[in-house]
N, C-alpha and C positions, 0 to 999 in steps of 0.2 A: 498308677505305677508307670514308670518309664522303662522301656526295655534296655537291657545291657547290650552294648555293641561289641560284637566279637570280631569285627573287621580291623583292618590296619588303621594307622593314625589318620584322622580326618580333621577338616576345618569345620567349625560350626559357629553360629552366631548365638550369643546369649542375650536374652532380653533382661535388662536391668532397670530397676527404679522406674523412671518416668518414660520409658520407651527407648532408652539409649541402647546402642549396639556395641557388643564387645566381641572381637574375633578371638576364638580360643582353639587350641589344638587338643584333640581328644585321642588318647592312646587306647590300644585294644583293651577291652574289658572295663574301661572307665565309664562311669555313669554319664550320659549325655545331658542329663537334666541339671539346670543351674541349682547349685546347692549340694549336688552329689549325694552321698549317703550320710551326711551329717545329721544328727538327731535334731528335730525341730526346725530344720531349714526348710524354707519354702521352695518347693520343687516345681520348676516350670520348664517346659521343653520348647525349643524354637520350632516354628512351623517349617514345613518342607520348602516353602518359598524363600525363607531366609537362607537356607543352605544353598539354594540355587543362586541367590544374589551374591553370596560369598564367592562362589565359583566364578561368577560373572566379573566381580570386582578384581579377583585374582587374575583373570584373563586379560582384563584391561591393563592392569599393572604390568604384566609380562609383555604385553604389546608395546607399551610405552618404553619399557626397558630395551626391547629389541630395536625400536626406532632410534633411540638415543645411541645405541651401539652402532647402528648402521650409519648414522650421521657422523659419528666420530671416525669411522672407517673411511667415509667419503672425504672428510676433511684431511685425513692423513694422506689419502691418495692424491688430492689436489696439491698438497705441499710437496710431495715426492715429484709430481709432474713439473712443478715450477722449478725445483732444483735441477731436474733432469734437463729441461730445455735451456736453463742458464748455462750448464756445462756443454750442452749440445751446440749452443751458439758460438762458444769459444772454439770448438773443434771444427765448426763449419768452414772456417777459413781455409783449412787444409784442402777440403774437397772443392771449395770455390776456386782455388788457384788452378787446379787441374781442369775444371770445367771451363774457366775463363781461357785457359791456354788452348783447349781444343777448339772453342768457338772462334778464337782469334786466328788460329791456323786456317780455319775455313774461310774467314773473311779476307785474309791478307795474302792470297795467292799471287797478287800482282805487286806486292811491296818488295822493297829492297832489303836484303838481310845480309849485311856484311859479315856477320859472325859465322856464316857458313852452315847454319842449321837447316836451311831450305833453299832451293834454287830461286833466283831472282829473275823476274820477267821484264823488269823495267831497267832504265839506264842506271849506271852506278851513281849513288848519291841522290837518287830521286826521292822526293818527299812522298811518303806513303799516302798522304791525303790526296795529293795531286795525281799520283799514279792510279789511285782507286777511282778517280773521276776522269780518266783519260778519254772516255767517250763523250762526245758533245751531247748525246741524247740523254745522258744520265742527269738526274736532278741534283742540284747543289746540296751539300750536306746541311742539315739543320743545326743550329747551335746546341751544344751539349746542355743537358738539363742542369739547373742550379744544384740540385741534389741528385746525383746519378743513381739510377735504380739498382745497380748491382752491388751496392755497399753491403757489407756483412754486419758491421757494428763492432761489438766488443770482440777482441782477438786474444788468442792464447799465445803469449810470447814467452819463449824459453830459450836459454843459451847453453843447454847441456849437450845437445847433439853436435857432433863434429860438422863443420861447414867448410866447403871448398868453393873456390871461384868457378870451378867446372860445373858444380851443381847449380850455382846461381845462374850461370849462363844457360844451362840446359833447361831450367825452369822458366826462363824469360826469353824465348826465341824471337819475340817481336820487338825487342829493344834493339835499336840501331847502334852502330859503332859510336863510341864516345858516351854511351849511357843516355841516349836520346830516344824519345818516344812521342808519337803523335797518334791520337785516337783515329780509328778508321771509319767509325760509324756516325760521327758527329763532329761539328766544328768547335774546337775548344775555345773557351771564353778568354783564357789567358795563356801566355807562354811564360813558363816559370824556370828560372835558373836556381838550382839548389847547390849551395856553396858549403863546403865542409873544411874547416881548418884542420890540418893533419900533420902528424909526424909519428912514425913508429907504431901505428895502430892497425896493422893489416888484419889481425884477428878480429877486431871490432868491425872493421869495414866489411868483411864478408857477411857477418850477421846483419849489419845495417842494410846492405844491398839485397840480401835474401828476403827481408821483410818489406822494405820500402818500394822496390820495383812493383810487386803485385798490388800494394796499396795505392800507389800513384796511378797505375793503369786503371784500377777500378774507379778512381776519382775522375777519370776522363781528363787528365791533365796533359798538356803538351809540355814536356820538360826535358831538361838536360842536367846531368849530375857532374859537378866539378869538384875534384879533390885538390885543395890548395896546400901543397906540401912544402913545409919550411925546410930550406936547404941548410945543412950544417947542424951543429950541436949547440949553438948559442941559445940564450934564453928565449922561450916561446913567446910569441905575440899573436894572440888569437884575433884581435880586432884588426890589426894591420893586414893579416892574411885575408880576412874577409873583404877589406877594401881592394886588395889585389884581385880577388875572385870576381868582384863586381866589374872591374875594368876588363879583365881577361875574358869573361863570359860575353861581354858586349863586343869584344874584338872577334870572338868566335861566331856569334850570331847577334846582330845589332837590333833585333826586334824583341828581345826579352822585355817584358813590362812588369815582371814580378820577381822578387828575389827572396828565397828562403835561406836563412842562416842557421845551420844545424850542427851541433856537436855529434861526433861519430858514435858515441856510446849511448845515445838516446833513441829508443824505438817507440813509436806511438802504439797504444793498446786499443785504439778504436779508429777505424778507417773513416768514421764520420767527422773526424778532425781534419777538415779539408785544407790541403796545402795550396792555398791561393792567397792573393792579397785582397785587402778590404779597404773601406773608406778611411780607416784609421790604421796606424801600425798595429800589427798583430803579434801577440805573444801566445804561442801554441802550447808550450810545456808548462802548464800551470799546476800539475799534480803529479810529481815524480814519486816513485817508491822510495827514493833516497830521503825524501822529506815526509814520509808517511802520507803521501798523496794529498799534501796541503801546500798552499802557496806560502813560501817562507816569510815574505813581507810584501806590502802593497806595491812597492816600487820595483819588485823583482822582474827582470826582463831577460833572464838567462836561459840557456839550453837550446831552445828552438824559437826563432822569431822570423817575422816576414815584413818586408816593406816594399811598396811599389817603387818604381824607378824615380818618380817625382818626389816621393816621401824621403827616399835615401839622399837625394841631392839637396833637398831642402834643409836637412840637418848636417850637411857637409860630410856625409858618410860617418864612419866610425873613427874613434881616436886612434892615433898611431903610437902614442907614448906610453901605453900600458904594457910593460914588459913583465912577464911572469903571470902568476895566477891571480885573478880577481880584479874587480873594479870597473872593467870596461862596460859591463852590462848596465851598471848604475849610471855611468856616464852617458850611455846611449839613451837610457830612460830620461835623464835630465835634458838631453838635447831635444827629445820628442816634446817634452812638456814646455820647454823654453820657446819652442817654435809653434805653440798654440795647438798642438795635437794631443790626442788621448790614446792610450793603449787599449785595444779591444782584446777580448779573450773568449775562448769557448767555455761552455759550462764545465763544472768540475768533474762530472762523470764521463765526459767525452775527452777532455784534455789530459788524460792520464798517460804516463810514460814509464817504461822500465829502463833502468840504467844497467849497462854491463859493468859489473864490479871490476875494479882495477886499482892498482896503487898509483899514487901521483907520479907523473913522469919526471924524469931527471930534467933539470934546467927549466922547470916550471914551478919554482917555489913561489909562495905568496909574495906579492909585491908590497913592500913596506911603505911605499909612497902613495898607495892607491887611495887612501882616505883623504889625503891632502888634495890630490888631483880631482877627486869627485866634487869637492867643495868649490873648485875653480872652473867648472864646466862652462859657465856663462862667459868667462873671460877667454878660454882656450878654444872653444868649438869653432870659431871662425877661422883661426889660423892652423888648427890641427885637425886634419881629416882627409877626405878624398882630394881636396885641393892642394895638399902639401905632400902627397904620397910619393915616395921614391923607393924603387926596388929594381932588381935585375932578374929578368926572365932567364931561367936556366934551361928548362926543357918542358915541352908539351907532348904528352903521349895519349893517344886516343885508344883506350882499351875497349873491349866489347861492352862492359857494363858501366864504364865511367870514363871521364877525361881527367888525366892527372896533369896538374900544372905545378912544376917545381920552381920555386922562386927564392932568391937571396934577398932578404929584407934587412940585412945589415945587423948591427950589434947594438945593444942598449948603451946609452951614454954611461960613463963611469959615475958611480954613486958618490955623492959628496962624503968626504972623510968625516968621521965623527970627532967632534971637538973634545 
């Protein structure tokens, strides 16, 4: 006879057939013997060791479940931390600007600051690098590293907060009059002139200066920023303005060896996109939000580009005959290819840009002749370019954050009448 169990529900092993085990649940008052109270059924009771084994198996199962849950929690934590640091890296630029500003103030006590943010101990117009090494006992500056150590990486770029020129100036006290800067702690490898074709974009310019000055300083670039402002209200000519900027920047300082040509509405989203010149002409803005962060086509050379002094002269500069929107970038790409050079680009995740949204400017309508002109680059590039440039200098103004060059570049030729 098997005893009736009056305890709560329990787990038990039933011995069946040829020694197989079956896990069963026994309710209070239920017969623990296999076969129960059925007439003629063979009644066998599992030994006590089998019940212990059942509890052991149950414990092992629960342990495995706990380990699996713990592993899932750990995986969830890792994913959260990855997302956190990705967002943190974007916000780090804000703090980096203030840290960089404080350290620069400590290093530049002997530098000239025409914008009046700090007293100057050197002669007016003195170069910060030379004034920092005024003592003959100091060691000469070492060349700046190819990849500066203070770069942040991906940046958080937004245009919703109001921006004033006073704020830009306040955040960049080490920038000299005319928008010029020289690193104080190393010898820059290149001297870069940044040229921006411009008309009626003051709102965009403030955002551009707000972001680009800190980026360029972290990149350890010796640079000057030149706004090439088209005088009057005639049709806009981007490429001709850039030709003017090339010549006027060299008149200002004749030792520029690199030229960056940038639209005022494009801001880089990663400061590892180094604004310098390379062995081949450089296209920086390869992934704009406007184009879903993709290169529109293989020959695209628009937005932001860079050429060394020798590369620019080799292609006879940019074309002067593209009045209105479009076409000049493709003409420049053709000039580069026809002169045996190739366009270099950063990687897609570094060459990302945000564009400040805006309507198309008045007097900058699409040029209906652009496709015909692009097809004739080989014929026109020797006669149309820096060698044939004509303009009238209206005014040069050196503001604290940039140099403004206003020029009269004339009017477009009359379009042929349609037959």
